[in-house]
Every structure is written in structure tokens, then in C-alpha cells.
C-alpha positions in Angstrom: -11.8 25.0 -13.6 -10.7 28.4 -12.5 -7.8 30.2 -14.0 -5.9 29.7 -10.8 -6.3 26.0 -11.0 -4.7 26.0 -14.5 -1.8 28.1 -13.1 -1.2 25.6 -10.3 -1.3 22.8 -13.0 1.2 24.7 -15.1 3.6 25.1 -12.3 3.4 21.5 -11.5 4.3 20.5 -15.0 7.1 23.0 -15.1 8.5 21.4 -12.0 8.4 17.9 -13.6 10.2 19.3 -16.7 12.8 21.0 -14.6 13.5 17.8 -12.7 13.9 16.0 -16.0 16.4 18.4 -17.3 18.4 18.3 -14.1 18.4 14.5 -14.2 19.6 14.4 -17.8 22.9 15.8 -16.6 23.3 12.9 -14.1 22.8 10.1 -16.7 26.2 9.1 -18.2 25.2 5.5 -19.2 22.7 2.8 -18.8 23.7 2.2 -15.2 22.5 5.7 -14.2 19.5 5.5 -16.5 18.1 2.2 -15.2 19.6 1.9 -11.6 20.5 5.3 -10.6 24.1 4.1 -10.4 23.3 2.2 -7.3 23.2 5.5 -5.4 19.6 6.0 -4.5 19.2 6.7 -0.7 16.7 4.6 1.3 14.2 7.5 1.9 14.1 8.3 -1.8 13.8 4.7 -2.7 11.0 4.1 -0.2 8.9 7.1 -1.2 9.5 6.3 -4.9 8.4 2.7 -4.3 5.3 3.9 -2.5 4.4 6.4 -5.2 5.0 3.9 -8.0 2.7 1.4 -6.5 -0.6 3.1 -7.3 -2.0 5.5 -9.9 -4.9 7.8 -10.5 -7.0 4.7 -10.8 -7.2 5.0 -7.0 -9.3 8.2 -7.6 -11.4 6.6 -10.3 -12.0 2.8 -10.2 -11.1 2.5 -6.4 -13.2 5.6 -5.6 -16.1 3.7 -7.2 -15.4 0.7 -4.9 -15.4 3.0 -1.9 -18.7 4.6 -3.0 -20.5 1.3 -3.4 -18.9 -0.8 -0.6 -17.1 1.5 1.9 -14.3 0.6 4.3 -13.6 -2.8 2.6 -11.4 -0.9 0.1 -8.8 -0.3 2.8 -9.0 -3.9 4.0 -8.6 -5.6 0.6 -6.2 -3.1 -1.0 -4.1 -1.1 1.5 -3.6 -3.6 4.3 -2.5 -6.5 2.2 0.0 -4.3 0.3 1.4 -3.0 3.6 1.7 -6.5 5.0 3.3 -7.8 1.7 6.0 -5.1 1.6 6.8 -5.5 5.3 7.6 -9.2 5.0 9.3 -8.5 1.7 11.7 -6.1 3.5 13.0 -9.2 5.4 13.2 -11.8 2.6 13.2 -10.1 -0.8 14.2 -6.4 -1.0 17.9 -6.9 0.2 18.4 -9.7 -2.4 17.7 -7.3 -5.3 20.5 -5.0 -4.2 22.9 -7.9 -3.7 22.1 -9.1 -7.2 23.3 -5.7 -8.5 26.5 -5.8 -6.4 27.2 -9.4 -7.4 26.1 -9.6 -11.0 26.0 -6.0 -12.0 22.3 -6.3 -13.1 20.3 -3.2 -14.2 17.0 -4.9 -15.1 14.9 -7.2 -12.9 14.9 -10.1 -15.4 18.6 -9.9 -16.1 19.5 -12.4 -13.4 17.1 -15.0 -14.8 19.6 -16.0 -17.4 22.0 -17.3 -14.8 19.4 -18.5 -12.4 17.6 -20.6 -15.1 18.7 -20.2 -18.7 18.2 -17.9 -21.7 14.9 -19.4 -23.0 13.2 -19.0 -19.5 14.5 -15.4 -19.2 13.1 -14.5 -22.7 9.7 -16.1 -21.9 9.4 -14.1 -18.6 10.7 -10.9 -20.3 8.4 -11.1 -23.3 5.2 -12.0 -21.4 5.9 -9.3 -18.7 6.3 -6.6 -21.3 3.0 -7.6 -23.0 1.2 -7.6 -19.6 2.5 -4.2 -18.8 1.0 -2.9 -22.0 -2.5 -3.4 -20.5 -1.6 -2.4 -16.9 0.0 1.0 -17.9 -2.8 1.6 -20.5 -5.4 1.3 -17.7 -3.6 4.0 -15.7 -3.5 6.5 -18.7 -7.2 5.9 -19.1 -7.8 6.6 -15.5 -6.2 10.0 -15.6 -8.1 10.8 -18.7 -11.4 10.1 -16.9 -10.3 12.6 -14.3 -9.4 15.3 -16.9 -12.8 14.8 -18.5 -14.6 15.5 -15.2 -12.5 18.4 -14.1 -11.9 20.2 -17.5 -14.3 18.5 -19.9 -11.2 17.3 -21.9 -12.0 14.5 -24.3 -10.8 11.1 -23.1 -8.5 10.5 -26.0 -7.0 13.9 -25.8 -6.4 13.5 -22.0 -4.7 10.2 -22.6 -2.3 11.7 -25.2 -1.5 14.9 -23.3 -0.7 13.1 -20.0 1.4 10.5 -21.8 3.3 13.1 -23.7 4.2 15.1 -20.6 5.4 12.0 -18.8 7.4 10.8 -21.8 9.5 13.9 -21.9 11.1 13.8 -18.5 11.5 10.0 -18.2 13.1 9.8 -21.7 15.8 12.2 -20.9 16.3 11.6 -17.2 15.8 7.9 -16.6 15.4 6.4 -13.1 16.9 9.5 -11.5 14.2 11.7 -13.1 11.6 9.1 -12.1 12.5 8.9 -8.4 13.0 12.6 -7.9 9.7 13.4 -9.6 8.2 10.8 -7.4 9.4 12.7 -4.3 8.1 16.0 -5.7 4.8 14.3 -6.5 4.6 12.8 -3.0 4.8 16.3 -1.5 2.1 17.5 -3.9 -0.3 14.6 -3.2 0.4 14.9 0.6 -0.7 18.6 0.6 -3.6 18.0 -1.8 -4.8 14.9 0.2 -4.7 16.6 3.5 -6.6 19.6 2.1 -9.3 17.4 0.7 -9.5 15.5 4.0 -9.8 18.6 6.2 -12.3 20.3 3.9 -14.6 17.2 3.8 -14.3 17.0 7.7 -15.4 20.5 8.0 -18.4 20.0 5.7 -19.4 17.1 7.7 -19.3 18.9 11.0 -15.8 18.5 12.4 -13.3 15.9 13.6 -16.1 13.8 15.2 -17.2 12.9 11.7 -14.4 10.5 11.4 -16.5 8.2 13.5 -20.0 9.6 12.8 -20.1 9.1 9.1 -20.5 5.4 9.4 -23.8 5.9 11.1 -24.9 8.1 8.1 -23.8 5.6 5.5 -25.4 2.3 4.5 -24.9 -0.4 7.2 -22.6 -2.6 5.1 -20.2 0.3 4.4 -18.4 -0.3 7.7 -17.9 -3.9 7.1 -14.4 -5.2 6.7 -15.4 -7.4 3.8 -18.3 -6.5 1.5 -19.6 -7.3 -2.0 -17.2 -9.4 -4.1 -14.3 -8.6 -1.7 -14.5 -11.7 0.3 -11.9 -13.3 2.6 -10.8 -15.5 -0.3 -10.3 -12.4 -2.5 -8.2 -10.7 0.2 -6.0 -13.8 0.8 -5.5 -14.1 -3.0 -4.5 -10.5 -3.2 -2.2 -10.8 -0.3 -0.2 -13.5 -2.2 -0.4 -11.4 -5.4 0.7 -8.3 -3.6 3.6 -10.1 -2.0 4.8 -11.1 -5.5 3.9 -7.8 -7.2 5.2 -5.3 -4.7 8.4 -7.1 -3.9 9.6 -7.1 -7.5 7.1 -9.1 -9.7 6.1 -5.7 -10.8 9.4 -4.8 -12.3 9.5 -1.1 -11.5 9.2 -1.8 -7.9 12.2 -4.1 -8.0 14.2 -1.3 -9.6 13.9 0.8 -6.4 15.7 -2.0 -4.5 18.2 -2.6 -7.2 19.1 1.0 -7.2 19.8 1.1 -3.4 23.5 1.3 -2.4 23.3 -1.9 -0.3 20.9 -4.5 1.3 20.4 -2.4 4.5 19.3 0.6 2.6 17.0 -1.5 0.4 15.4 -3.1 3.6 14.9 0.4 5.1 13.2 1.6 1.8 10.8 -1.3 2.1 9.8 -0.6 5.7 9.2 3.1 4.8 7.0 2.1 1.9 5.0 -0.3 4.0 4.4 2.2 6.6 3.0 4.7 4.1 0.8 2.1 2.7 -0.7 1.3 6.1 -1.2 5.0 7.2 -1.7 7.3 4.3 -4.8 5.5 2.7 -6.8 6.2 5.9 -6.6 9.9 5.1 -6.7 9.6 1.3 -9.8 7.3 1.2 -11.9 9.3 3.8 -13.4 11.6 1.2 -14.2 8.6 -0.9 -16.0 6.9 1.9 -18.0 10.1 2.7 -19.0 10.5 -1.0 -22.5 8.8 -0.6 -23.5 11.3 2.1 -22.9 14.3 -0.3 -24.1 12.5 -3.5 -26.5 9.6 -2.6 -27.4 8.6 -6.1 -24.5 9.1 -8.6 -25.0 7.3 -11.9 -21.2 6.8 -12.1 -19.6 6.2 -8.8 -16.1 6.2 -10.5 -16.5 10.0 -10.7 -17.3 10.5 -7.1 -14.0 11.8 -5.9 -13.5 14.2 -8.9 -17.0 15.6 -8.5 -16.4 16.2 -4.7 -13.1 18.0 -5.5 -14.8 20.2 -8.1 -17.7 21.2 -5.9 -16.1 21.4 -2.4 -12.7 22.9 -3.0 -11.9 26.6 -3.7 -10.0 27.7 -6.8 -6.3 26.8 -6.6 -6.9 23.8 -4.5 -8.8 22.1 -7.3 -5.7 22.4 -9.5 -3.6 21.0 -6.7 -5.8 18.0 -6.2 -5.8 17.4 -10.0 -2.0 17.7 -9.9 -1.8 15.1 -7.2 -3.9 12.7 -9.3 -1.5 13.3 -12.2 1.3 12.7 -9.7 0.2 9.1 -8.9 -0.3 8.2 -12.5 2.9 9.7 -13.7 4.9 8.1 -10.9 3.6 4.7 -11.7 3.5 4.8 -15.5 7.0 6.4 -16.0 8.6 3.9 -13.5 6.9 1.1 -15.5 8.2 2.5 -18.7 11.7 2.7 -17.3 11.6 -0.8 -16.0 10.2 -2.3 -19.3 12.9 -0.3 -21.1 15.5 -1.9 -18.9 14.2 -5.4 -19.7 14.0 -4.8 -23.4 17.3 -3.0 -23.7 19.4 -5.3 -21.4 17.6 -8.7 -21.9 15.7 -8.9 -25.2 17.4 -6.8 -27.8 21.0 -8.2 -27.1 19.6 -11.6 -27.6 18.0 -10.7 -31.0 20.6 -8.4 -32.4 24.4 -8.4 -32.0 24.7 -4.6 -32.3 22.9 -4.2 -29.0 25.4 -6.3 -27.0 27.5 -3.3 -26.2 25.7 -2.6 -22.9 27.6 0.4 -21.7 28.0 2.6 -24.8 26.1 5.6 -26.1 24.3 3.4 -28.5 22.8 1.4 -25.7 21.6 4.5 -24.0 20.0 5.8 -27.3 18.3 2.4 -27.6 16.9 2.8 -24.1 15.4 6.2 -24.9 13.9 4.9 -28.2 12.4 2.0 -26.5 10.7 4.1 -23.8 9.1 6.2 -26.6 7.8 3.1 -28.4 6.6 1.4 -25.3 4.7 4.4 -24.0 3.1 5.0 -27.4 1.8 1.5 -27.3 0.3 1.9 -23.9 -1.5 5.0 -25.0 -3.1 3.0 -27.8 -4.3 0.4 -25.3 -5.6 3.2 -23.0 -7.6 4.7 -25.9 -9.2 1.3 -26.5 -9.5 0.2 -22.8 -13.3 -0.5 -23.1 -12.5 -3.4 -25.4 -10.8 -5.1 -22.4 -13.6 -4.5 -20.0 -12.8 -1.1 -18.7 -10.3 0.3 -16.2 -11.1 -1.9 -13.1 -11.1 -5.0 -15.2 -7.7 -4.2 -16.6 -6.3 -3.5 -13.2 -7.8 -6.2 -11.1 -8.7 -9.0 -13.5 -6.0 -9.1 -16.2 -3.0 -7.7 -14.2 -4.0 -9.4 -10.9 -4.5 -12.7 -12.4 -1.5 -12.8 -14.8 1.2 -11.1 -12.6 1.5 -14.3 -10.5 2.5 -16.7 -13.2 5.3 -14.3 -14.4 6.5 -13.3 -11.0 6.6 -16.6 -9.1 9.7 -17.9 -10.9 11.3 -14.5 -10.5 10.6 -14.0 -6.8 10.7 -17.5 -5.5 13.9 -18.1 -7.6 15.6 -15.6 -5.2 15.1 -17.8 -2.2 17.3 -20.9 -1.1 14.2 -23.0 -0.2 13.2 -23.1 -3.9 16.6 -23.5 -5.6 15.7 -27.0 -6.7 13.1 -25.5 -8.9 14.8 -25.0 -12.2 13.8 -23.9 -15.7 11.3 -26.7 -16.2 9.5 -25.6 -13.1 9.6 -21.9 -14.1 8.2 -22.7 -17.6 5.5 -25.2 -16.5 4.3 -22.9 -13.7 4.1 -20.0 -16.1 2.1 -22.0 -18.7 -0.1 -23.6 -16.1 -1.0 -20.2 -14.6 -1.8 -18.8 -17.9 -4.0 -21.7 -19.0 -5.8 -21.6 -15.7 -6.7 -18.0 -16.2 -8.0 -18.7 -19.7 -10.1 -21.6 -18.4 -11.6 -19.7 -15.5 -12.3 -16.6 -17.4 -13.7 -18.1 -20.7 -14.8 -21.6 -19.9 -16.1 -21.6 -16.3 -19.5 -20.0 -15.9 -20.0 -17.2 -13.3 -16.7 -17.6 -11.7 -16.1 -15.1 -8.8 -13.6 -12.4 -8.9 -11.7 -14.1 -6.2 -11.6 -17.4 -8.2 -10.4 -15.6 -11.3 -7.7 -13.8 -9.5 -6.5 -16.5 -7.2 -6.6 -19.6 -9.4 -3.7 -18.7 -11.8 -1.3 -17.7 -9.1 -2.1 -20.7 -6.9 -1.7 -23.1 -9.8 1.6 -21.5 -10.8 2.9 -21.7 -7.1 1.9 -25.3 -6.7 3.5 -26.3 -10.0 6.7 -24.3 -9.4 7.2 -25.7 -5.8 6.0 -29.2 -6.6 8.3 -29.7 -9.6 11.2 -28.5 -7.5 10.4 -31.0 -4.7 10.4 -33.8 -7.2 13.8 -32.8 -8.4 16.8 -34.4 -6.7 19.2 -32.2 -4.7 22.1 -33.4 -6.8 20.5 -32.1 -10.0 20.8 -28.4 -8.9 23.6 -26.7 -10.8 26.4 -25.7 -8.5 26.5 -22.1 -9.9 22.8 -21.8 -9.3 23.1 -23.0 -5.7 26.0 -20.7 -5.1 24.2 -17.7 -6.5 21.0 -18.3 -4.5 22.8 -19.1 -1.2 25.1 -16.0 -1.7 22.0 -13.7 -1.8 21.2 -14.4 1.9 24.0 -12.2 3.2 26.2 -9.2 2.2 29.5 -10.0 0.5 32.4 -9.8 2.9 
């Protein structure tokens, strides 16, 4: 990297630190730290939701998919997310904001105590925290791979450095720092992504290359579905994306919780959906074109990084690297904030009486300590990511397969159609999904990726809905029925 690239990177990190310091002054208590005081405007919530939905793994593991299989990356990843968030804007996003207004929640699992009971809430909270250790660890590992390619930084060093920088601003500034840095990072990645797109177009011969490259790539690269990414895989991920991007992934629920009202939450979801549909077409284009420049890479995961290093002038390389950091820091810091909200609001108060003062300075201190502990543990997972099958395995197999059993009781529990599904349905569906994952992964031989990802979430959904249908209407607790029904419209 050129000295100018390091200057750009330095300025980027100074901006992140500055936003963190400013945000620190806005945090008076846990409501500000976890939910931005319910004052986050829709455009900021929408951009933050989008930026928090993917990390630098896009430039590593997904770049490898684009290199090997082509356009299918857009079909199986971006389109299902855009569709899932669009429909979630109608059914799910407004309910999160209404939960905060009605119950005063600050964490996504806080309402589960009233919706089901304390044991169910604790089960979902603990299992979600453990799952996120692997998910966030994979994202730190992804940015370390990029640092290794760009600047020959050892993987372990890259993981620790990127984690430490992120930890600073999220620990002091909470959700405000997270959302505002997301916005700044959105601007950085927009400029960097457009620069990379234009330069690759010029190298390929001009704007006509948008169409022409498909004639220069292997024939299967313009297929909508290719390799292991079958129709079954896409449909499975559409279901998983609906659960994950509408709140099953807790940090994304926080964006809706922080919105002032249901209308603002819905508008935020529509904005995020539009960004997922449009922006990846520009972002992925250099990845699709990579085999033309480098027809025989030994490690396709490095394709985007190598292109940036060789095609971009000094300064722009640093900007592209900053944009990769932007995606990872946006997602990992929002995850850390969400996990901290769950631990501080829902786990610690049930274990220790001294944490039951939810609004005092002690609670805010506990939140900041929890962020440090959780982030440290994710860095340990990142350093040892090869023991779990590598970055793509952590992202697609482990997280994709296990997010369903955890999020089905949480998301479907918001909807009146499933109010007959109580704590027994939630626990059985959770256990059934996890057991299914273990059976398919470790007992079945040569199970496809689609089967491994789809089976747990389908089993969980069937069990949750089925047990609810077997339960009589008269067995639904009145307070649960009142809560769920009330989430369908704004309070008068």
C-alpha cells in the first residue's frame, strides 16, 4: 500500500473515533445506549439497517462465490434479502417500534418474558448470544483476510486491530455511535464502490462491458442458479432472510425499536429493501468480472482484494479498504450492541439482583463492560475460525441453519395468527430445529447445503405452528392475546 492509502485509512479511523466521542455526550442511560432514546429518524435507521446487514465477508467469501459461479450470487443473496425486508416492512418492522412504546423494551428478547415466560426468554437469549459469537467471529476473520492481502498484516494481528478500533467507539457511544458511523461508512463505501465499478468498466472497454462480460465468462456464470445454489437453497434462504433481517438477527430489530413510531420503522425497512435490491448490482460487478482479469486464481476469496490492489491508483486503494472495514465495523458493532442489550436487560437481572436497577449508572457501566467481554470472545473465535470450517461455513452453514430455531418464536410470536403458540411451542420448536441441524450435519451422509440450511428452520416452523394449532383458543392467556393484538395498530 502507498503512503497515501495509509493516510486515507487514518482519516477514516479518526472519523469513527470522532463520531464515538460525539455520541458519548448523547448517552444518558441505557435507553440512549441501546435504543437511541427512540429518536432515530427513518432514513438513518434504514441506512443503518442496510449497513448492519452484511460485512467484509461480502468482499471475501462472497467474492469467491462470484468468481466461481457468477450472477447467482445476486439471485441467492441480494434478491431474497430485499424481498424479505420489503414484506417485513408491512408485517414486522412496525411491531418492534410499538413494543418499545407499549412495554418500554430496549432489547429484542425483552418482550419474550411477557409473550411466553421467563424460561423461554432465557433459552432464546442464551442460545442467541452463543450463536452470535460464531457469526461475529467470522466477520472479524473476513476483514483480517483483506488486511493480509492489502498490507501483508498477519491474520491474528488484523483481527485484533480491527476489533480494538471498533470496540472503542461502540463502548462509549452505544447505538447512536453505531448508527452514525453506519451513515459515515455508507458514504465511504458508496464512493469506493462506485470508483471500483467505473475503473473496472474502463479496463473492460466501457459501459458496454456491463452486458459484454457475460460472453467472456464461462457459460454458467450468467445462470440465475448455479453450483450448490439451487432453487431449494434460494427458497430456504428467503425464509431464513425473512426471519433474520426482520429481527431474528437482533441488531436489525434494534433499528426498528429505535424508530420514533411504526410509520418511521416501516419507511426505514422500505429504504433498506431498496438498497439491497439496487446497490449489489454495482458492488458485485467487479467480482463477476474478476475471472476475466485473473482466470486461474488459487484462492478465489482474494479476487476482489487483488483487483483493488492492481487496478486502483494510490489513495483509492485506501478508500476501498476503508469501505471494507466499514461493512465489517457496521455489522459487528451493531451485533455487539444488540447482544449487550440482551445480556444487560434480560440475562443479568435474572441472575443477579444488583443488576435489576435498569436505569441507573450501574446498568450503563454493566452494558459497557459486557460489550468489551463479548467482543473479546468473538475475536477469539475469529482467530480460531478454521476449526469451525472457515469463514463461509460459519456464515452460511452455522448461522444460516441455527438462526431459524431461535428467531421463529421471536418473529412469529409478534403476529396474531400464531398467538396460540405458547412457551411449549417455542421451546419444542427451538429444540427440534437444533436436533435437526445436528442430525443432518453429523449423521446424514453427503447432505446438500440447501438441506443443511433449510431443514432446521422448516422443522422449527412446523413444530411452532403445529403445536399452536393443537392448542385450544381458550388456553391463550388474556394478557398474551391483548399484547399480540395490540401490536397490529398504533396506540390511540
